[in-house]
N, C-alpha and C positions, 0 to 999 in steps of 0.2 A: 458458480463458476463464471469468471469474467472471460468474455470472448473478444470484445473489441471496445476501445475507448478512443474518443477524439475530442479535441478542444481547440478553439481559436479565440484570439483576442483576450488572452489571459497573461498578465505579467509580461515576460519577454517573448511569449508566444503570440505572434501576430496572425499568421496564416494557419489554417487547419493542420494540426499535427496528430498523427495516428499511432496508437500503441495497440498493435494487433497480436493476439495470442493464438491466431490461426496458424498452423504450420505451413511453411512454404512447400509447394509441390516440387520445387527444384531439388530438395535435399532429403525428402522423406525416405527414399529407398535405400539410402546409404548410411543412415544413422539409426542407432537402437531406438525402438519404439517406446521404451519405458519412460521417456520424457514427455509422452503424450497422454492426455486424459480423455476418456470417452464417457459420456453420460448414457445410461441405458435407454433414455427416451429419444436421444439424438445420436445414434450410432455413426452417422455420416458426418458429424461435426466434432472433430477432434480439436482439443485445445492444448496449448503448451503448459507444462506444470510450473514453469518459472520463466522470468524475463529479467534481464539485467541491462541497465543504462549506464554507459561510460561517457565521460566527457570532461573537458577542462573546467576549472572553477569559473563560475559565472556564465557557463555555456547554456544553462537553462534546464539541465536534467532534473534538478530538484523541482522546478516549476511544473514540469509535466506531472510529477507525482503529487505536487501540491494541488493541481487541478482535480485530480481524482479525489483527494481529501476534501477539497472545497465542495464538490458535488455531493459527496456522501454526507457532509455536515448539513448542507442546505436541505437535502431530502429528509434527513433525520429531524430537523427542526422547522421545516418549511411551513407547517400548519399553524405554528404559534408565534412565528417571528413578528416583530413590531416594526413600524415604519423606521427606516434608516438602518435596520440590521443588515439588509441585503448589501449595503455598501461595503461590509467587511469581506464579502465574497466577490464583489465586483471590483476587480483590479485590472483594468484593461491595459493593453499595450500603450505606452505613453509617449513614444518617440515620434508619433505623427498625429496631427490634429484630428484627422478623420477617425482613427481608431479610438481616440478618447471619447468619442460620441456614439460609438457603436456598442451593441450588446456583446456579452461573452456567450459563446455557443458551446454547449456540451452535448455529446452523444455517447451512449453506452449500450452495449448488447451483452446480455448475461443470462444464465440459467439460475432461477431462484430456487428456494427450498421446496417449492411444490413440484419441482421437476419440469417446469414450463420455461421456455425461452422467451425473453422480453427484449424489446428495444425501447429506450427512453431518450427523449430529446428535451432539452431545456435551454432557453436563452433568457438572459436578464440584463438589465442595465442597473443604474444606481437606485432607481425608484421602483421598478416593477418587473414582473415576469412578462416578457414580450412574446414568448412562444413556449408551449409545453405539449408534449404528446407521448402517449404510451401505446405500444402494440404488443401483442402476444402471438406466439406460434405454437398453439396447443397440439396441432397435428401437422407441423411443418408448413402450414399455410398462414399467411399474415392476417391477423384479426385486429381491427382498430378498437381500442378501449375508450380513448378520448383524444381529442385534438383541441387546442386552445391557442388563439392568437390575439394579440393586443387589439382592443377595439372591436372584437367580433364575439358573437355568441359561441359558447362552448359546444362542440359537437361530440356527442357520446355515441359509441358503437352500440349496436343492437345486443351484443353479447354481454355488455356490462349491466348487471342487475343492481337494484337498490334505489334509494331515494336520491337520484342524481340531480334532479332539478332544484331540490332544496339546497343541496351543496353548492350548485352553480350560482344560486341566487345570493348566497351569503359569503362566498369566497372573495377575498380582497385582492386587489391587483398585485400586491407584493407577496402573496402566499402561494404555495405550490399545491396544485390540485391532487397530485399523487399522495402527498402527506395528509392533507386535510380530509380527503376522501377515505383513506385508510383509517384515520382516527375517528371518523364519524360513521363508520359501519359499512362501507362498501367492501365486502369481503374479498372480492376479486383483486383489490388493490393491496391487500395485506401482504401477500407473498413478495411482490416486487418492492414494496416499501421496506419489508423486513430484510431484504438483501442489503440495502444501504444501512439499515439500523443495526443489524446484528452480524452480518457476514462479510462486509467489506471493511476491513480493519486497516486504517492508515495512521502511520506514525512518522510525521515529517518534521524535521528541523526542530521547532520549538517544543514538540512533544517528545522529549527525550525518553529513551527506554529505561533510564534510571528514575524516572518520575515515580514519586511515592504512590501515586494512584495506580500505576501499573503493577508495582510490587504488592500493593494491598489487594489488587484483583487476583493476583496469583495466590496469595496467602488465603484469601477467602474461598477460592476455588478448591484449594487443598482441603480446607475444613469442610466444605459442603460435599465433596466427593466421597460418598460412603464406601465406594469400592476400594479406595486407596490407590487406584491405578495411576492417577495423575502424579501423586507424590512419588510413587515407585519409579515412574518414568523420568521425572525431573531429577531425582536422586541418582538414577543410573546415568543420565546425561552428564551431570556434573562430576560424578565419580570417575567416569571413563574418559574425561577430557583433560587428564593430567593436571588437576587443580590441587590435589592433596585433600580434597573434600570427600568424605565417605558418604555423606547423605545430607538431607535437608529436613528440618522440622519447623513447625509453626507453634508459637506461643502467643497467648493474648496479652496485649500491652496492659500494664498495671495502671489503673485509674479508678478512682472512687465513682466517677460519673459514668464511665463506659458501660458498666454492667446494667445501668438503669435503662438503657436504650439499646435493644438488640440490633437495630439497623445501624447503629453508630459504633459498634465494636470495632476496634482496630487490632490488627495482628502483626506480629513481627516474625520475619524469616530468620532462621538461624542455620548455620552450617555445622556439620558434625565432623570432627577429626578424631583420629586414634592417638592414644598416648604412646610415646616412644617406648616406655617401659612395658606396657601391656596393650597389645593391639585390641583386646576386648574392652578396654577402658575408653569410653566415648566422652569427648569434651566438646561442648557447644560454644560457638563463637557468634557474636552478632554479625550480620551480613556486612555492616559498615566497616568491620575490621578486616575484611577480605580485600584483595587487590581490585583495582578498577575492572580488570579483565574478568575476574571471577564474578563480580557483581553484575557486569554486563551479561555474562553467560547465564546467570540465574534469571535475570529479567527477560532477556531476549529468548533464551532457551525455553523458559516457561511460556512465553507468548507463542512461540512456534509450536510447542506441544499442544497448546490449546487450539491453535489454528488447525493443526493436523487432526486433532480429536474431533473437531466440528466440521471439517471440510470447508473452511473459510478461505477468503482471498486476503493475503497480507501484503500491504504496500509499505515499504520502509526505506528511509533515506540513509545512505551510508551504513549499510549492514555491517561492514567490516571494522567499524570504528572501535578501537581498543581491543581487538581480538586478533589472534594469530591466524594467518591465512589458512593453515590446515584446519583450524576449528571452523572458520567460516565455510570452507569447502564441505566439511562434514555436515553442517547444518543444511546447506543447500541440497546435498545428496538425499536428505530425508524426504524432500519433495519429489525426487526423481525415482524413488524406490517404491513400487506398489505395496510392498510389505509394511512400510512405515507411513504410507500415504494412501490408505484404502478408501478414503472418502473424497478424494480428488481435490485436495487443498492446493492453493497456488501461492507462489512467492514472486513479488515484483519489487525490485530494489535498485538503488544506484550505488556506485562504488568507484574508487580510484585504483583498486587493487588489480593490476593487469595480470598478476599471476593466476587469477581465476580463469584466464583464457587458455590455460594449458590443459593437456591431458583429456581433451574432449569432454570437459565438464558440461559445456553448452553446445547445442546445435547452433549453426549460423543464424537461424531465424529467431533464436532466443536472445541474441546480442544486438542492442540498439546503441547508436552513437548520437550524442547531442553536440551540435556545433552552433556557434554564434557568428552571424554574418557581420560584415563591416557596418551594417545599419543597426546592429544590436538585436537582430531577430534570431530567435531560436529555431533550429531546424533539426528534426529527429528522423533518423534513417535506420533501417535494419541492415546488418552485414549481409544477409541473404539477398539483398537487392543489388549488391555489387556484381556486375556481369563477369562471367568467366572465372569466378573464384573457385578454386579447387579445394577439396577436403584436406589436402596435405599442407595448406598454407599455415605457417606459424602465426596464429592470431596475436599472441602477446607481442612478438617482435614487430609485426606489422602495425599494431596499434601504437606502441611506444615510439616508433619511428614516424608516425604521422600519416601512414598510408591510408588509414581509414578516416583521418580527421579526428576531431575530438580531443586533441592534445594542445596544451597552451603554447603559444608562440611567444617565448620570453626573449626580450631584448637585453641580453647580458651586458652589452656595451652601455646601455642606459642606466644600469644599476651602479652608478658611481656617485657616492654620497659624500657630503662634506662633514667630516667629524673633527675638524681642526678647532682648537680653542682660540679665543681672542689673543692669548699670550703667544701662541704659536704663530698666529698671523703677524704679530708685531715682529717676531724674530725673523 
């Protein structure tokens, strides 16, 4: 479970920006509690089941989600990275000279699969990790596992067991201690590392949900799920979403070589339709024959079902792309319903679809607004921070009219283009 995340000096984000999934005390008493999640080990720490970021194009909302993805990827690979690889994640704010020379700072607070709450801090520049620290809260009291600062000896907490000094001796300046330690046998680092490796799923911009890798993952999960529950759930989702599809099936792709290597087998998703003459007559279609919206539903719906099944945190850019608002709303509600979200999964996404602000789908503290200042700096704020905001406020209307900010300021008078041909100019 993600509790809080912050980042500074990353792309259009110059100053620290915070994405908090802690509920606001200002509104908790007047909003249904089914949008809050509680872990049995931390009953006093409720978190939001979902969060949505609105904002104009180029306001930086995607960069906030990109920062989460960047941190997850760095921790996943931070023990094996080579010199120069860190430059891919180090993308500082470039519109002033000082920021281009400063590290990017990340902070994240979460509950890992072992049921323990952790805080992880990491800063890096283009060449090396300048700061890294990990703390745990096994009994609501802060325990230091390690602290590391550029040019200083690593400080290990007394509670961290294992061959710490050997790892400290061999870790390189551009590698992450969290990752390296987990991979080399410090068992207490396994659960927090696994949160980034297995339970924080980010799909931002260039990682399209149509990507063949994602669909292959869904197909392989169907094949490996001996209970058949996942396939039944995915078929139910697609069938009840007015797509005309009755179900989903998986077939192995034909290839003389695929069968020789079990790990390289590829599978193909097919959709099942009923014949007009006989409803019992089932006809299979390749998924690529379906509409973009149906393909998106299979990919995104399959991903969401896996996240709900595992209790993961899903971060996705432009959730509503190529989908009807009613369908987007239905997918979001899966996270708000304890019956369909028994393992406390979370959804964090960006969108332009203001209609999602209707009908009390979100609490005020679940809605974040991204704005870009005149200096090109991204600023993120929560609607719940707006003073004297009453529950009866029409969020969609206020957002579209710019009362919250986050809407583009379009100069219509400036959109006058020259389409005349040379011949017309001569006449």
